[in-house]
C-alpha positions as CSV (number, residue, x, y, z in Angstrom):
1,M,-18.1,89.5,146.8
2,T,-20.4,93.1,146.3
3,V,-20.3,93.6,150.6
4,F,-16.4,93.8,149.7
5,S,-16.9,96.0,146.5
6,L,-18.8,97.8,148.0
7,A,-17.2,98.7,151.3
8,L,-13.9,99.6,149.1
9,L,-16.3,102.2,147.6
10,S,-17.8,103.7,150.4
11,E,-16.5,105.7,153.2
12,H,-13.8,103.8,155.0
13,P,-10.3,104.3,157.2
14,D,-7.2,104.7,155.5
15,T,-6.0,101.6,156.7
16,I,-8.3,100.2,154.0
17,S,-7.2,100.2,150.8
18,F,-7.0,98.5,146.9
19,G,-4.2,96.5,147.4
20,A,-4.9,95.1,150.6
21,A,-8.2,94.2,148.4
22,A,-6.0,92.3,145.6
23,K,-3.5,90.8,148.2
24,N,-6.7,89.4,150.5
25,L,-8.0,88.2,147.4
26,F,-4.5,86.6,145.8
27,F,-4.1,84.4,149.1
28,V,-8.2,83.7,148.9
29,T,-7.9,82.9,145.6
30,I,-4.7,80.6,145.7
31,G,-6.1,78.7,148.9
32,N,-9.6,77.7,147.0
33,I,-7.5,76.3,143.8
34,I,-5.3,74.4,146.3
35,S,-8.1,72.5,148.7
36,G,-10.5,72.3,145.1
37,V,-7.8,70.2,143.8
38,L,-7.5,68.6,147.4
39,F,-10.8,67.6,147.9
40,L,-12.5,67.9,145.1
41,A,-9.6,65.4,143.8
42,G,-9.8,63.3,146.3
43,A,-13.5,63.1,146.1
44,Y,-12.9,61.9,142.9
45,W,-10.5,59.4,143.8
46,H,-12.1,57.9,146.1
47,A,-15.8,57.6,143.9
48,A,-13.6,56.0,141.6
49,E,-11.7,53.0,143.1
50,T,-13.3,49.2,141.5
51,K,-14.2,47.1,144.8
52,S,-15.7,44.7,142.4
53,P,-13.6,40.9,142.9
54,T,-11.3,40.4,140.6
55,K,-12.7,38.0,138.3
56,K,-10.9,35.1,136.8
57,P,-9.5,35.2,133.8
58,I,-11.6,32.6,130.5
59,T,-8.6,30.6,129.4
60,S,-10.8,28.6,127.2
61,T,-13.2,28.9,124.5
62,D,-15.2,26.6,126.2
63,E,-16.3,28.8,129.2
64,I,-17.5,31.8,127.3
65,P,-21.5,31.3,127.2
66,K,-23.2,30.4,124.9
67,R,-26.0,32.6,123.1
68,L,-29.4,31.3,123.0
């Protein structure tokens, strides 16, 4: 980002403008938001999946372990 800003402030051709830089940053920001949401949410979803087998529910008080 520093080099990007310095290039705008130094000598450059007329084809480079602040409007073009803003347009570029807009699309880069949108892309980063979308891919951040997809990849980060996907990673959290994958990490939070339960992989343990389902346990049999307790049906009577006899099955509850006794304390020592």
